[in-house]
DOTORMI-566485 format. One record per residue (C-alpha): x, y, z; residue number from 1; residue in three letters. Coordinates in steps of 0.25 Angstrom, whole numbers, plus 5000, padded with zeros to 4 digits. Example, Ala and Ser with C-alpha at 12.3 -4.5 7.8 and 13.67 -1.06 7.14 Angstrom:
DOTORMI-566485
PT      u      v      w   pos   code
PT   5049   4982   5031     1    ALA
PT   5055   4996   5029     2    SER
***
This chain:
DOTORMI-566485
PT      u      v      w   pos   code
PT   5038   4975   5128     1    UNK
PT   5024   4976   5133     2    UNK
PT   5009   4975   5130     3    UNK
PT   5011   4965   5118     4    UNK
PT   4998   4961   5110     5    UNK
PT   4987   4966   5118     6    UNK
PT   4974   4973   5115     7    UNK
PT   4970   4988   5117     8    UNK
PT   4957   4995   5118     9    UNK
PT   4953   5010   5120    10    UNK
PT   4941   5020   5120    11    UNK
PT   4942   5035   5120    12    UNK
PT   4929   5043   5121    13    UNK
PT   4932   5056   5113    14    UNK
PT   4919   5061   5118    15    UNK
PT   4924   5062   5132    16    UNK
PT   4915   5051   5138    17    UNK
PT   4920   5041   5147    18    UNK
PT   4923   5027   5141    19    UNK
PT   4914   5016   5147    20    UNK
PT   4924   5006   5153    21    UNK
PT   4915   4995   5148    22    UNK
PT   4918   4999   5133    23    UNK
PT   4933   4997   5134    24    UNK
PT   4931   4984   5142    25    UNK
PT   4923   4979   5131    26    UNK
PT   4933   4983   5120    27    UNK
PT   4945   4977   5129    28    UNK
PT   4938   4964   5131    29    UNK
PT   4935   4962   5116    30    UNK
PT   4951   4961   5114    31    UNK
PT   4953   4952   5127    32    UNK
PT   4959   4941   5118    33    UNK
PT   4971   4950   5116    34    UNK
PT   4975   4951   5130    35    UNK
PT   4974   4939   5140    36    UNK
PT   4983   4946   5150    37    UNK
PT   4974   4957   5154    38    UNK
PT   4963   4966   5151    39    UNK
PT   4962   4981   5156    40    UNK
PT   4955   4994   5153    41    UNK
PT   4957   5008   5157    42    UNK
PT   4946   5018   5156    43    UNK
PT   4946   5033   5160    44    UNK
PT   4936   5043   5155    45    UNK
PT   4935   5044   5140    46    UNK
PT   4946   5033   5138    47    UNK
PT   4948   5018   5140    48    UNK
PT   4959   5009   5136    49    UNK
PT   4959   4994   5136    50    UNK
PT   4970   4983   5135    51    UNK
PT   4971   4968   5134    52    UNK
PT   4984   4963   5138    53    UNK
PT   4993   4952   5132    54    UNK
PT   5006   4949   5139    55    UNK
PT   5017   4946   5130    56    UNK
PT   5030   4953   5135    57    UNK
PT   5036   4954   5149    58    UNK
PT   5032   4969   5149    59    UNK
PT   5017   4966   5146    60    UNK
PT   5016   4957   5158    61    UNK
PT   5017   4970   5167    62    UNK
PT   5008   4979   5158    63    UNK
PT   4995   4985   5161    64    UNK
PT   4987   4991   5150    65    UNK
PT   4980   5001   5149    66    UNK
PT   4990   5009   5157    67    UNK
PT   4988   5022   5163    68    UNK
PT   5000   5031   5166    69    UNK
PT   4996   5039   5178    70    UNK
PT   5008   5049   5176    71    UNK
PT   5005   5052   5162    72    UNK
PT   4990   5050   5161    73    UNK
PT   4992   5041   5149    74    UNK
PT   4985   5028   5147    75    UNK
PT   4989   5017   5137    76    UNK
PT   4984   5004   5131    77    UNK
PT   4993   4997   5122    78    UNK
PT   4996   4985   5113    79    UNK
PT   5011   4986   5111    80    UNK
PT   5025   4981   5111    81    UNK
PT   5036   4992   5112    82    UNK
PT   5049   4987   5106    83    UNK
PT   5058   4999   5110    84    UNK
PT   5056   4999   5125    85    UNK
PT   5071   4999   5127    86    UNK
PT   5073   5012   5119    87    UNK
PT   5060   5019   5124    88    UNK
PT   5063   5016   5139    89    UNK
PT   5074   5027   5141    90    UNK
PT   5066   5037   5133    91    UNK
PT   5054   5035   5141    92    UNK
PT   5061   5034   5154    93    UNK
PT   5055   5020   5157    94    UNK
PT   5061   5006   5159    95    UNK
PT   5061   4995   5149    96    UNK
PT   5058   4983   5158    97    UNK
PT   5047   4973   5158    98    UNK
PT   5038   4981   5168    99    UNK
PT   5037   4993   5159   100    UNK
PT   5026   4990   5148   101    UNK
PT   5027   4994   5133   102    UNK
PT   5014   5002   5135   103    UNK
PT   5021   5010   5146   104    UNK
PT   5032   5013   5136   105    UNK
PT   5022   5017   5126   106    UNK
PT   5015   5026   5136   107    UNK
PT   5028   5033   5140   108    UNK
PT   5032   5035   5125   109    UNK
PT   5019   5042   5123   110    UNK
PT   5021   5051   5135   111    UNK
PT   5035   5055   5129   112    UNK
PT   5032   5055   5114   113    UNK
PT   5017   5057   5114   114    UNK
PT   5011   5053   5101   115    UNK
PT   5024   5051   5095   116    UNK
PT   5027   5039   5104   117    UNK
PT   5024   5028   5093   118    UNK
PT   5036   5033   5085   119    UNK
PT   5045   5029   5097   120    UNK
PT   5039   5015   5099   121    UNK
PT   5044   5002   5093   122    UNK
PT   5035   4990   5093   123    UNK
PT   5020   4986   5091   124    UNK
PT   5010   4994   5098   125    UNK
PT   4996   5000   5098   126    UNK
PT   4992   5008   5110   127    UNK
PT   4983   5020   5115   128    UNK
PT   4987   5030   5125   129    UNK
PT   4976   5039   5132   130    UNK
PT   4983   5053   5135   131    UNK
PT   4974   5058   5146   132    UNK
PT   4981   5072   5146   133    UNK
PT   4979   5074   5131   134    UNK
PT   4966   5066   5131   135    UNK
PT   4970   5058   5119   136    UNK
PT   4972   5044   5115   137    UNK
PT   4985   5040   5107   138    UNK
PT   4985   5027   5100   139    UNK
PT   4995   5021   5091   140    UNK
PT   4999   5009   5083   141    UNK
PT   5013   5003   5080   142    UNK
PT   5020   5005   5067   143    UNK
PT   5015   4994   5058   144    UNK
PT   5002   4990   5066   145    UNK
PT   5006   4978   5074   146    UNK
PT   4997   4982   5085   147    UNK
PT   4982   4984   5081   148    UNK
PT   4974   4996   5085   149    UNK
PT   4960   4999   5080   150    UNK
PT   4951   5011   5083   151    UNK
PT   4937   5018   5082   152    UNK
PT   4936   5033   5082   153    UNK
PT   4925   5043   5082   154    UNK
PT   4924   5057   5088   155    UNK
PT   4918   5051   5101   156    UNK
PT   4926   5039   5102   157    UNK
PT   4940   5032   5100   158    UNK
PT   4941   5017   5102   159    UNK
PT   4953   5008   5099   160    UNK
PT   4957   4993   5101   161    UNK
PT   4967   4983   5096   162    UNK
PT   4956   4975   5090   163    UNK
PT   4943   4980   5082   164    UNK
PT   4934   4971   5089   165    UNK
PT   4936   4979   5102   166    UNK
PT   4931   4992   5096   167    UNK
PT   4917   4987   5094   168    UNK
PT   4916   4984   5108   169    UNK
PT   4915   4999   5111   170    UNK
PT   4904   5010   5109   171    UNK
PT   4896   5001   5099   172    UNK
PT   4905   5003   5087   173    UNK
PT   4898   4998   5075   174    UNK
PT   4905   4988   5065   175    UNK
PT   4904   4993   5051   176    UNK
PT   4912   4986   5040   177    UNK
PT   4923   4995   5033   178    UNK
PT   4920   4992   5018   179    UNK
PT   4933   4999   5014   180    UNK
PT   4942   4990   5022   181    UNK
PT   4934   4978   5017   182    UNK
PT   4937   4982   5003   183    UNK
PT   4952   4984   5006   184    UNK
PT   4952   4970   5012   185    UNK
PT   4947   4963   5000   186    UNK
PT   4955   4972   4990   187    UNK
PT   4970   4970   4994   188    UNK
PT   4970   4984   5001   189    UNK
PT   4981   4981   5012   190    UNK
PT   4985   4995   5014   191    UNK
PT   4974   5001   5023   192    UNK
PT   4978   5002   5037   193    UNK
PT   4967   5011   5042   194    UNK
PT   4954   5003   5041   195    UNK
PT   4947   4991   5047   196    UNK
PT   4935   4983   5043   197    UNK
PT   4926   4991   5052   198    UNK
PT   4922   5006   5049   199    UNK
PT   4928   5016   5059   200    UNK
PT   4937   5006   5065   201    UNK
PT   4952   5009   5062   202    UNK
PT   4966   5003   5064   203    UNK
PT   4976   5013   5069   204    UNK
PT   4986   5012   5058   205    UNK
PT   5000   5007   5061   206    UNK
PT   5010   5018   5064   207    UNK
PT   4999   5028   5068   208    UNK
PT   4994   5035   5081   209    UNK
PT   4980   5039   5084   210    UNK
PT   4978   5051   5093   211    UNK
PT   4964   5053   5098   212    UNK
PT   4958   5064   5107   213    UNK
PT   4944   5070   5110   214    UNK
PT   4944   5078   5097   215    UNK
PT   4955   5073   5087   216    UNK
PT   4961   5061   5082   217    UNK
PT   4974   5059   5074   218    UNK
PT   4981   5048   5067   219    UNK
PT   4996   5049   5066   220    UNK
PT   5007   5041   5059   221    UNK
PT   5019   5039   5068   222    UNK
PT   5028   5030   5059   223    UNK
PT   5030   5027   5044   224    UNK
PT   5042   5021   5037   225    UNK
PT   5050   5032   5031   226    UNK
PT   5049   5029   5016   227    UNK
PT   5063   5036   5014   228    UNK
PT   5070   5028   5025   229    UNK
PT   5083   5022   5021   230    UNK
PT   5093   5013   5028   231    UNK
PT   5106   5011   5020   232    UNK
PT   5117   5002   5027   233    UNK
PT   5131   4999   5023   234    UNK
PT   5129   4984   5019   235    UNK
PT   5120   4972   5018   236    UNK
PT   5125   4967   5031   237    UNK
PT   5121   4980   5038   238    UNK
PT   5107   4979   5033   239    UNK
PT   5107   4964   5037   240    UNK
PT   5112   4967   5051   241    UNK
PT   5102   4979   5052   242    UNK
PT   5090   4971   5048   243    UNK
PT   5094   4959   5057   244    UNK
PT   5095   4968   5069   245    UNK
PT   5082   4975   5067   246    UNK
PT   5075   4962   5064   247    UNK
PT   5081   4956   5077   248    UNK
PT   5076   4968   5085   249    UNK
PT   5062   4967   5079   250    UNK
PT   5061   4953   5083   251    UNK
PT   5068   4954   5097   252    UNK
PT   5058   4965   5102   253    UNK
PT   5047   4956   5098   254    UNK
PT   5052   4944   5106   255    UNK
PT   5049   4950   5120   256    UNK
PT   5039   4942   5126   257    UNK
PT   5035   4935   5139   258    UNK
PT   5028   4924   5131   259    UNK
PT   5032   4914   5120   260    UNK
PT   5034   4920   5106   261    UNK
PT   5029   4914   5094   262    UNK
PT   5035   4916   5080   263    UNK
PT   5027   4914   5067   264    UNK
PT   5037   4906   5058   265    UNK
PT   5031   4904   5044   266    UNK
PT   5045   4901   5037   267    UNK
PT   5045   4914   5029   268    UNK
PT   5057   4924   5030   269    UNK
PT   5050   4933   5040   270    UNK
PT   5045   4924   5051   271    UNK
PT   5058   4915   5050   272    UNK
PT   5067   4928   5052   273    UNK
PT   5059   4932   5064   274    UNK
PT   5060   4918   5070   275    UNK
PT   5075   4916   5067   276    UNK
PT   5079   4930   5072   277    UNK
PT   5071   4928   5085   278    UNK
PT   5078   4915   5087   279    UNK
PT   5091   4923   5086   280    UNK
PT   5087   4934   5095   281    UNK
PT   5082   4924   5106   282    UNK
PT   5095   4916   5105   283    UNK
PT   5103   4929   5108   284    UNK
PT   5094   4935   5119   285    UNK
PT   5093   4926   5131   286    UNK
PT   5083   4936   5137   287    UNK
PT   5073   4932   5126   288    UNK
PT   5068   4918   5130   289    UNK
PT   5059   4915   5119   290    UNK
PT   5057   4902   5111   291    UNK
PT   5055   4904   5096   292    UNK
PT   5041   4898   5094   293    UNK
PT   5038   4897   5079   294    UNK
PT   5025   4895   5074   295    UNK
PT   5023   4890   5059   296    UNK
PT   5011   4887   5051   297    UNK
PT   5014   4875   5041   298    UNK
PT   5006   4870   5030   299    UNK
PT   5010   4856   5026   300    UNK
PT   4998   4854   5017   301    UNK
PT   5000   4868   5010   302    UNK
PT   5015   4868   5005   303    UNK
PT   5013   4881   4998   304    UNK
PT   5011   4888   5012   305    UNK
PT   5020   4879   5020   306    UNK
PT   5033   4884   5026   307    UNK
PT   5037   4872   5034   308    UNK
PT   5051   4871   5027   309    UNK
PT   5055   4886   5031   310    UNK
PT   5049   4885   5045   311    UNK
PT   5057   4872   5047   312    UNK
PT   5070   4879   5043   313    UNK
PT   5067   4890   5054   314    UNK
PT   5064   4880   5064   315    UNK
PT   5076   4871   5061   316    UNK
PT   5085   4883   5064   317    UNK
PT   5082   4880   5079   318    UNK
PT   5077   4887   5091   319    UNK
PT   5063   4887   5086   320    UNK
PT   5050   4881   5092   321    UNK
PT   5042   4878   5080   322    UNK
PT   5027   4877   5079   323    UNK
PT   5022   4871   5066   324    UNK
PT   5007   4873   5064   325    UNK
PT   5000   4865   5053   326    UNK
PT   4991   4876   5046   327    UNK
PT   4987   4870   5033   328    UNK
PT   4974   4865   5036   329    UNK
PT   4968   4877   5044   330    UNK
PT   4956   4884   5037   331    UNK
PT   4959   4899   5034   332    UNK
PT   4946   4901   5042   333    UNK
PT   4949   4893   5054   334    UNK
PT   4946   4901   5067   335    UNK
PT   4940   4912   5058   336    UNK
PT   4930   4916   5068   337    UNK
PT   4940   4919   5078   338    UNK
PT   4950   4925   5068   339    UNK
PT   4939   4935   5063   340    UNK
PT   4935   4939   5078   341    UNK
PT   4950   4942   5081   342    UNK
PT   4953   4949   5067   343    UNK
PT   4941   4959   5068   344    UNK
PT   4943   4961   5053   345    UNK
PT   4945   4953   5040   346    UNK
PT   4960   4949   5037   347    UNK
PT   4969   4945   5026   348    UNK
PT   4977   4934   5032   349    UNK
PT   4974   4921   5025   350    UNK
PT   4982   4912   5036   351    UNK
PT   4975   4918   5048   352    UNK
PT   4968   4905   5053   353    UNK
PT   4982   4898   5052   354    UNK
PT   4988   4909   5060   355    UNK
PT   4977   4908   5070   356    UNK
PT   4981   4893   5072   357    UNK
PT   4995   4897   5074   358    UNK
PT   4993   4908   5084   359    UNK
PT   4984   4898   5091   360    UNK
PT   4996   4889   5093   361    UNK
PT   5004   4900   5098   362    UNK
PT   4994   4904   5108   363    UNK
PT   4994   4890   5113   364    UNK
PT   5010   4891   5115   365    UNK
PT   5008   4904   5123   366    UNK
PT   5014   4912   5112   367    UNK
PT   5011   4927   5114   368    UNK
PT   5019   4934   5104   369    UNK
PT   5021   4930   5089   370    UNK
PT   5032   4935   5080   371    UNK
PT   5028   4936   5065   372    UNK
PT   5035   4938   5052   373    UNK
PT   5024   4948   5047   374    UNK
PT   5029   4960   5040   375    UNK
PT   5042   4955   5034   376    UNK
PT   5038   4956   5020   377    UNK
PT   5034   4970   5021   378    UNK
PT   5045   4975   5030   379    UNK
PT   5057   4969   5024   380    UNK
PT   5052   4970   5010   381    UNK
PT   5052   4962   4997   382    UNK
PT   5059   4973   4990   383    UNK
PT   5047   4975   4981   384    UNK
PT   5050   4985   4969   385    UNK
PT   5065   4984   4971   386    UNK
PT   5066   4979   4957   387    UNK
PT   5059   4991   4952   388    UNK
PT   5068   5000   4960   389    UNK
PT   5080   4994   4954   390    UNK
PT   5074   4995   4940   391    UNK
PT   5070   5010   4942   392    UNK
PT   5084   5013   4948   393    UNK
PT   5091   5006   4936   394    UNK
PT   5098   4996   4945   395    UNK
PT   5097   4985   4934   396    UNK
PT   5108   4977   4938   397    UNK
PT   5103   4975   4952   398    UNK
PT   5089   4973   4947   399    UNK
PT   5094   4962   4937   400    UNK
PT   5101   4955   4949   401    UNK
PT   5089   4956   4958   402    UNK
PT   5080   4950   4948   403    UNK
PT   5089   4939   4945   404    UNK
PT   5091   4936   4959   405    UNK
PT   5076   4936   4962   406    UNK
PT   5073   4927   4950   407    UNK
PT   5083   4917   4956   408    UNK
PT   5077   4918   4970   409    UNK
PT   5063   4916   4966   410    UNK
PT   5064   4909   4953   411    UNK
PT   5056   4918   4944   412    UNK
PT   5062   4923   4930   413    UNK
PT   5069   4936   4931   414    UNK
PT   5062   4942   4919   415    UNK
PT   5049   4939   4927   416    UNK
PT   5054   4946   4939   417    UNK
PT   5059   4958   4931   418    UNK
PT   5045   4960   4924   419    UNK
PT   5038   4959   4938   420    UNK
PT   5048   4966   4947   421    UNK
PT   5053   4977   4937   422    UNK
PT   5045   4979   4925   423    UNK
PT   5031   4979   4931   424    UNK
PT   5034   4988   4943   425    UNK
PT   5040   4998   4933   426    UNK
PT   5027   4999   4925   427    UNK
PT   5020   5012   4930   428    UNK
PT   5008   5011   4938   429    UNK
PT   4999   5018   4928   430    UNK
PT   5003   5008   4917   431    UNK
PT   5000   4996   4927   432    UNK
PT   4987   5002   4930   433    UNK
PT   4984   5003   4915   434    UNK
PT   4988   4988   4913   435    UNK
PT   4980   4983   4925   436    UNK
PT   4967   4991   4920   437    UNK
PT   4966   4981   4909   438    UNK
PT   4967   4969   4918   439    UNK
PT   4958   4964   4928   440    UNK
PT   4957   4973   4940   441    UNK
PT   4961   4968   4954   442    UNK
PT   4949   4960   4959   443    UNK
PT   4940   4967   4969   444    UNK
PT   4930   4958   4976   445    UNK
PT   4922   4970   4982   446    UNK
PT   4908   4972   4977   447    UNK
PT   4905   4985   4968   448    UNK
PT   4896   4991   4979   449    UNK
PT   4908   4991   4989   450    UNK
PT   4918   4995   4979   451    UNK
PT   4910   5008   4975   452    UNK
PT   4907   5011   4990   453    UNK
PT   4922   5011   4993   454    UNK
PT   4926   5020   4981   455    UNK
PT   4927   5010   4969   456    UNK
PT   4935   4999   4965   457    UNK
PT   4947   5007   4961   458    UNK
PT   4948   5013   4975   459    UNK
PT   4950   4999   4981   460    UNK
PT   4959   4994   4970   461    UNK
PT   4968   5006   4972   462    UNK
PT   4971   5002   4986   463    UNK
PT   4975   4988   4982   464    UNK
PT   4988   4984   4988   465    UNK
PT   4996   4981   4976   466    UNK
PT   4992   4994   4969   467    UNK
PT   4997   5002   4981   468    UNK
PT   5009   4994   4983   469    UNK
PT   5013   4996   4968   470    UNK
PT   5014   5011   4970   471    UNK
PT   5026   5008   4979   472    UNK
PT   5036   5007   4968   473    UNK
PT   5049   5007   4974   474    UNK
PT   5054   4996   4983   475    UNK
PT   5055   5006   4995   476    UNK
PT   5041   5011   4993   477    UNK
PT   5035   4997   4992   478    UNK
PT   5042   4993   5005   479    UNK
PT   5036   5006   5011   480    UNK
PT   5023   5002   5006   481    UNK
PT   5024   4988   5011   482    UNK
PT   5027   4993   5025   483    UNK
PT   5019   5005   5027   484    UNK
PT   5007   5003   5018   485    UNK
PT   5004   4989   5018   486    UNK
PT   4994   4986   5030   487    UNK
PT   5003   4977   5039   488    UNK
PT   4994   4983   5050   489    UNK
PT   4982   4975   5045   490    UNK
PT   4990   4962   5045   491    UNK
PT   4996   4965   5059   492    UNK
PT   4982   4968   5064   493    UNK
PT   4977   4954   5059   494    UNK
PT   4989   4947   5065   495    UNK
PT   4987   4954   5078   496    UNK
PT   4973   4950   5080   497    UNK
PT   4976   4935   5076   498    UNK
PT   4987   4933   5086   499    UNK
PT   4979   4941   5097   500    UNK
PT   4969   4930   5096   501    UNK
PT   4980   4921   5102   502    UNK
PT   4985   4932   5112   503    UNK
PT   4998   4933   5104   504    UNK
PT   5006   4946   5100   505    UNK
PT   5011   4947   5086   506    UNK
PT   5025   4953   5083   507    UNK
PT   5031   4957   5070   508    UNK
PT   5046   4959   5069   509    UNK
PT   5045   4964   5054   510    UNK
PT   5036   4975   5058   511    UNK
PT   5046   4981   5068   512    UNK
PT   5047   4996   5065   513    UNK
PT   5062   4995   5064   514    UNK
PT   5061   4983   5054   515    UNK
PT   5052   4991   5045   516    UNK
PT   5060   5003   5045   517    UNK
PT   5073   4996   5042   518    UNK
PT   5068   4987   5031   519    UNK
PT   5062   4999   5024   520    UNK
PT   5074   5007   5025   521    UNK
PT   5084   4998   5019   522    UNK
PT   5087   4998   5004   523    UNK
PT   5078   4989   4995   524    UNK
PT   5090   4981   4991   525    UNK
PT   5091   4976   5005   526    UNK
PT   5076   4971   5004   527    UNK
PT   5078   4964   4991   528    UNK
PT   5092   4959   4986   529    UNK
PT   5097   4948   4977   530    UNK
PT   5083   4944   4974   531    UNK
PT   5079   4942   4988   532    UNK
PT   5068   4950   4994   533    UNK
PT   5069   4954   5009   534    UNK
PT   5084   4953   5008   535    UNK
PT   5087   4960   5020   536    UNK
PT   5079   4950   5029   537    UNK
PT   5085   4938   5022   538    UNK
PT   5100   4942   5024   539    UNK
PT   5097   4947   5038   540    UNK
PT   5092   4933   5041   541    UNK
PT   5105   4926   5038   542    UNK
PT   5108   4915   5048   543    UNK
PT   5095   4918   5055   544    UNK
PT   5084   4912   5046   545    UNK
PT   5086   4899   5038   546    UNK
PT   5091   4902   5024   547    UNK
PT   5079   4895   5017   548    UNK
PT   5071   4905   5023   549    UNK
PT   5080   4917   5023   550    UNK
PT   5081   4915   5007   551    UNK
PT   5066   4911   5005   552    UNK
PT   5061   4916   4992   553    UNK
PT   5046   4917   4996   554    UNK
PT   5036   4912   5007   555    UNK
PT   5023   4904   5007   556    UNK
PT   5010   4910   5009   557    UNK
PT   4997   4906   5015   558    UNK
PT   4987   4907   5003   559    UNK
PT   4988   4892   4999   560    UNK
PT   4983   4889   5013   561    UNK
PT   4971   4898   5011   562    UNK
PT   4969   4893   4997   563    UNK
PT   4968   4879   5001   564    UNK
PT   4962   4880   5015   565    UNK
PT   4951   4890   5013   566    UNK
PT   4943   4883   5004   567    UNK
PT   4946   4869   5010   568    UNK
PT   4941   4873   5024   569    UNK
PT   4931   4884   5021   570    UNK
PT   4924   4881   5008   571    UNK
PT   4910   4882   5014   572    UNK
PT   4913   4896   5020   573    UNK
PT   4919   4901   5007   574    UNK
PT   4907   4896   4999   575    UNK
PT   4898   4905   5008   576    UNK
PT   4908   4917   5008   577    UNK
PT   4910   4917   4993   578    UNK
PT   4895   4915   4989   579    UNK
PT   4889   4925   4980   580    UNK
PT   4878   4927   4990   581    UNK
PT   4887   4931   5002   582    UNK
PT   4878   4943   5007   583    UNK
PT   4889   4946   5018   584    UNK
PT   4899   4950   5007   585    UNK
PT   4890   4955   4996   586    UNK
PT   4891   4969   5001   587    UNK
PT   4906   4970   4999   588    UNK
PT   4911   4959   4989   589    UNK
PT   4908   4955   4975   590    UNK
PT   4902   4941   4978   591    UNK
PT   4903   4936   4964   592    UNK
PT   4917   4939   4963   593    UNK
PT   4921   4933   4976   594    UNK
PT   4913   4921   4973   595    UNK
PT   4921   4920   4960   596    UNK
PT   4934   4921   4967   597    UNK
PT   4929   4910   4977   598    UNK
PT   4925   4900   4965   599    UNK
PT   4940   4902   4959   600    UNK
PT   4946   4899   4973   601    UNK
PT   4938   4886   4974   602    UNK
PT   4944   4882   4960   603    UNK
PT   4958   4884   4967   604    UNK
PT   4960   4898   4961   605    UNK
PT   4967   4905   4973   606    UNK
PT   4970   4918   4966   607    UNK
PT   4960   4926   4975   608    UNK
PT   4961   4918   4987   609    UNK
PT   4964   4930   4996   610    UNK
PT   4951   4936   4991   611    UNK
PT   4944   4923   4996   612    UNK
PT   4951   4925   5009   613    UNK
PT   4947   4939   5011   614    UNK
PT   4933   4938   5007   615    UNK
PT   4932   4926   5017   616    UNK
PT   4937   4933   5029   617    UNK
PT   4929   4946   5025   618    UNK
PT   4916   4937   5025   619    UNK
PT   4919   4930   5038   620    UNK
PT   4922   4944   5045   621    UNK
PT   4910   4951   5039   622    UNK
PT   4901   4939   5043   623    UNK
PT   4907   4940   5057   624    UNK
PT   4906   4955   5059   625    UNK
PT   4896   4961   5049   626    UNK
PT   4886   4949   5048   627    UNK
PT   4874   4958   5043   628    UNK
PT   4882   4965   5032   629    UNK
***
């Protein structure tokens, strides 16, 4: 392994002028919090690269970035972890030992395969290479966007960084609010991966490469899930073994570390599967000398959210060092000033102050890597639309058995399930639209001026998440949508910036490319069977995860914490934000409408609690970044 969660910066003067070394230094210093173990810049003519180093793996202890390879004339800066070093080593003619960094593997991969090199890499990465011979910068980002990469591009200038804040340190870039992104944020449009809240600042989209030379630029997609990929094995046992092997490998390659590792343990199926599987791997591999340091948020005063029962089941299975963190009396806006500085943009996450508190505890324990269960829902699949598939293909016996099984599992009448899971999905879309047109439309809180400026109300509503998801009618199409269209990238960026504040690198076994491709390719009846969603994961965790968790029906969410604590701790703030005289929000929002929503919330109507949260965060962010608007 290699560079771990560090920070990268870069400038390319396309007009041919020399970069001022002070510019790259200012950019690099702005993200100093990401790399306590070294700060370095490289500058030559029209190009400059910077790097902030965070050591996490044995290999990273010997690494120097930016790195110039005198033989090839290539220069690299990278925030990367490469998981297939063993396979790459013989192909690239280099050794796989701790004195060879991941960035050197990347450099040699580029030397051999050129712009095709990301197709050969496995892991999480964002890197830039200056190819002196061809006078171009080659940038790329991993398959799902675990590692962040933002950039600004004009005919004269290309600037990039791990965090947006660094971009504004160079060439007097102006901060202009991107109103379209603001509208998406407030309107349940989660599928956009190409915009930020700042005009002319873009994220490099996951699974894309960006190639920049003096006169041209191109964006190229190097990976996607093949919608037709299919994997048929001989038996349920074969699927179970295959899943278990891939899952174990996706965890094992994320356990390499020179420092203590933390595990998020929520009590849900995903985090519990990772903790229990990691425990098995460590037991069998004497070379991995790692403790299982599990960190769990508990809510004694908010039982609707508390998962203590399930967390205890995992801890009682032995071999785990538990850290239980009381989290039910923390304001959702605790540490908000620091959080907003680190985030750079508004965010959706309702439990961010609670996470902040947990990562603070990890940092005190010298944790530098955290394994998280994020992505399990989407990657493994709930089997959505499977009932519709069975009806369309006239598999009535299987359909009936599945509905009865599901009814028994979740204690909902089978007739209700049939109506919801079979009858409604079979109604053609144009009839649904006609039925809906007579009812209240989805509630937009943007004001008329902004809606008109952005192309009208319908334009925004047609991008609404549920509407787009409804077009993916079959179970396979829905799964494909959940993996490839839903913007995990945005959530992963949020998570990265949060843990970076505490000098920690996040790792996500479920977002391993091998896991994604396997889970998509297997038949739907391995994703949903006998009334159980995520069936393949459940059976594969036999004798690994405690049965109470393996066969859990649902899980608890954080909304009850937000509902109770936001108004309890922040009433004075909320009164100001949701005032009909809020001149900071009047350019964007219908102030009367948001005030109505707030008055309902005060009366314990929590239907629109997420809108309350989004508006609150947006207001605090605008106040911080655009106080004169």
